[in-house]
C-alpha positions as a Markdown table, in Angstrom:
| # | Residue | x | y | z |
|---|---|---|---|---|
| 1 | Met | -22.8 | -7.6 | 3.5 |
| 2 | Asn | -21.5 | -4.5 | 5.1 |
| 3 | Glu | -18.6 | -6.4 | 6.7 |
| 4 | Glu | -17.5 | -7.9 | 3.4 |
| 5 | Gly | -17.6 | -4.5 | 1.8 |
| 6 | Glu | -15.5 | -3.0 | 4.6 |
| 7 | Glu | -13.0 | -5.8 | 4.3 |
| 8 | Ser | -12.7 | -5.3 | 0.5 |
| 9 | Asp | -12.2 | -1.5 | 1.1 |
| 10 | Gln | -9.5 | -2.3 | 3.7 |
| 11 | Thr | -7.6 | -4.6 | 1.3 |
| 12 | Ile | -7.7 | -1.9 | -1.4 |
| 13 | Ile | -6.3 | 0.7 | 1.0 |
| 14 | Glu | -3.7 | -1.7 | 2.3 |
| 15 | Arg | -2.6 | -2.5 | -1.3 |
| 16 | Arg | -2.3 | 1.2 | -2.1 |
| 17 | Phe | -0.4 | 1.8 | 1.1 |
| 18 | Ile | 2.0 | -1.1 | 0.5 |
| 19 | Arg | 2.7 | 0.2 | -3.1 |
| 20 | Leu | 3.4 | 3.7 | -1.7 |
| 21 | Val | 5.8 | 2.2 | 0.9 |
| 22 | Gln | 7.5 | 0.1 | -1.7 |
| 23 | Arg | 8.0 | 3.1 | -4.0 |
| 24 | Gly | 9.3 | 5.2 | -1.1 |
| 25 | Arg | 11.8 | 2.4 | -0.2 |
| 26 | Trp | 12.9 | 2.1 | -3.8 |
| 27 | Glu | 13.4 | 5.9 | -4.1 |
| 28 | Phe | 15.3 | 5.9 | -0.8 |
| 29 | Val | 17.5 | 3.0 | -1.9 |
| 30 | Gln | 18.2 | 4.7 | -5.3 |
| 31 | Arg | 19.1 | 8.0 | -3.6 |
| 32 | Val | 21.5 | 6.2 | -1.2 |
| 33 | Asn | 23.1 | 4.3 | -4.0 |
Protein backbone atom coordinates (compact mmCIF):
# COMPACT_ATOMS: atom_id res chain seq x y z
CA MET A 1 0.00 0.00 0.00
CA ASN A 2 2.72 2.45 0.96
CA GLU A 3 4.71 1.73 -2.21
CA GLU A 4 1.68 2.43 -4.41
CA GLY A 5 1.04 5.69 -2.56
CA GLU A 6 4.64 6.77 -3.00
CA GLU A 7 4.52 5.98 -6.72
CA SER A 8 1.34 8.02 -7.16
CA ASP A 9 2.95 10.95 -5.32
CA GLN A 10 6.03 10.69 -7.55
CA THR A 11 3.93 10.70 -10.71
CA ILE A 12 2.09 13.82 -9.53
CA ILE A 13 5.37 15.58 -8.72
CA GLU A 14 6.85 14.51 -12.06
CA ARG A 15 3.82 15.82 -13.96
CA ARG A 16 4.04 19.17 -12.14
CA PHE A 17 7.80 19.35 -12.83
CA ILE A 18 7.29 18.51 -16.51
CA ARG A 19 4.63 21.24 -16.80
CA LEU A 20 6.94 23.79 -15.18
CA VAL A 21 9.76 22.77 -17.54
CA GLN A 22 7.48 23.01 -20.58
CA ARG A 23 6.28 26.48 -19.49
CA GLY A 24 9.89 27.57 -18.93
CA ARG A 25 10.85 26.36 -22.40
CA TRP A 26 7.88 28.07 -24.04
CA GLU A 27 8.68 31.33 -22.23
CA PHE A 28 12.35 31.04 -23.26
CA VAL A 29 11.41 30.34 -26.89
CA GLN A 30 8.99 33.27 -26.95
CA ARG A 31 11.64 35.59 -25.49
CA VAL A 32 14.20 34.44 -28.08
CA ASN A 33 11.71 34.93 -30.91
